C-alpha positions, 0 to 999 in steps of 0.5 A: 719374949724378943721380938723378930722383925721377920715375918712368920712366912720368912721365919719359916723360910729360915728354918726351911734352909736351915734344915735342908742343909743340916744347920746346928738348929739353935734357939737363941730366946726365953723359950718359955715365952714364945708366941704359937707361931714360933714354937710351931717352927721350931717343934715340927718333929717333921721338919727338924727330921729333915735336918737331923736324917738328911743328906746332901742338900743342894739348889737344884734351880737357882733362879732370881725369883725362885730357888729349889733345894733337894735332900735325901733321906738318910734311908735312901727313899724319896727326897726332900724339896725345899721351895722359897720365894725370893720374889717381893710379891705372890709367886705360882712355882709349877715343876715337873718332879722329873727336872729335879734328877726325881725318876718315876711316873707319880710321887707320893707328895708330903707337906712337912711344915702342914703336917698332910699328905697330898696325894701322889703326882708328877707336877709339883705345884705351890703358891707362895706368899712374898719371902715364903717357902714350903717344905715336901717329902716326896717317894 
């Protein structure tokens, strides 16, 4: 199998960006020879759902060391939020969800890459490694 020069975090960041702006997802590899990490990137149904069932993906925060994108589910309920650490160092990202146009007191958060519910909050807090990303569904 062809080996990537991207780290696992960088591969996840590429996939996150592709799904949030609904890029066609094409794998140019021998699928029978993928490592477990790559297989998990390409088969996460919750992440792929963002690509196939959302619209309006756009950046809402675009700074030197981080960018935050939002997309809306086709159902019209909630939002998908993608965070990207553009820095070469680990970074803590924290912001009130209202600052990116979400109205409400508290929101139920789901980590799509981790496939786990995070409970309710009005402030999103995440620590991201260099060039890493995170993808959430907010309702």
